[in-house]
Steps between C-alpha positions, in 0.01 A plus 500: 500500500790739579645445160166603342483814700872574411428438125200726503695779678794465256251520196348829640854651518591367161182639335580839655835515319382321181607792274856475624552128460576304187180366346515179299325414183465191272839437340686613814632242750634404837841373577502270808812373687439255782813436699604180688210283362525195265167583335524649148319827568761754400437628150335762277126493469300722266144639528271344244225687295243400760696708761613198703844363574553125574749417790616162617289353787284817504323477170353817345534838663343825364786726402387747232402849618665438834810668634811292562497555882155343547599201278821447697310503824243242377765262365712521814189433711396195296850355490531562875210247539712232315842585625626615838633851478580471125779730364350651193606765253225630278564733219275664231605412142431798278458507122691796357547618144842655418578646155690775326880472498526144620602202286204270575198716575186325644320383798699351799420373845677657801463531870537815713834367631642502141713800412454733197813358359336149527212573276725683244722186495189291438435721202844418355657829637495833333597619159803732446254789451321461837467784743469334839485838671153553345269215543115540475254279685143511368214395737141540391569802281725656760871542431772481775856605418793340685878518477566140424877547495491623875257231597739228352800653671313504836388142444124603540251225500177521303307545832723804570411646167134433554450279202163336466365216299388615150750788490682574173862593512637702214875535462550818298764568238784749538417829318824489307568134484715320238190419295377859518839629404516272200148606388588870558820491305323309210229775498753778497689319216183489299422866564846600406474297177175676411648849581802430283280377215290809515805733501644310204165514322467870539852585365 
């Protein structure tokens, strides 16, 4: 009975701060690490289209449209009924789109404990024209600018940056990159040729 009251009290607190917590959706997932147990529970589990996630020995748990803190509490509580004082680490798995000046743009799965350099590495690293100092994060038509170079130097985790599932990371191009310089010089060459031709024509 005490566990029920504790759970209800926790849910009230969580709901009060729902806007601040990471909310999961179908396609997102949960990484579970259970220490000092022989059972194969540790692993990555993803939320299906019906909004549920299937976990070993627990079955289906409603996960969509819930924040990660309430999901963590429920999983911990249920595994505590199966194991005595289980040592659990539970992380949200986020689906992030990274594009722009990276070699393999696309969707990648990360956790909040990953670093910005980790997701860039997943995308094959940056191109020679990348401007890490100017990275744009798009979230529901809102744009957030971060200094990616500084974040990488500081070893900032994605949680430190405030990255959320569904965010789009755009690595911008240097204004005067090697590619831009080549195009600019080629354009100037064409203009010079046209000017010379016009001068020669009017002689």
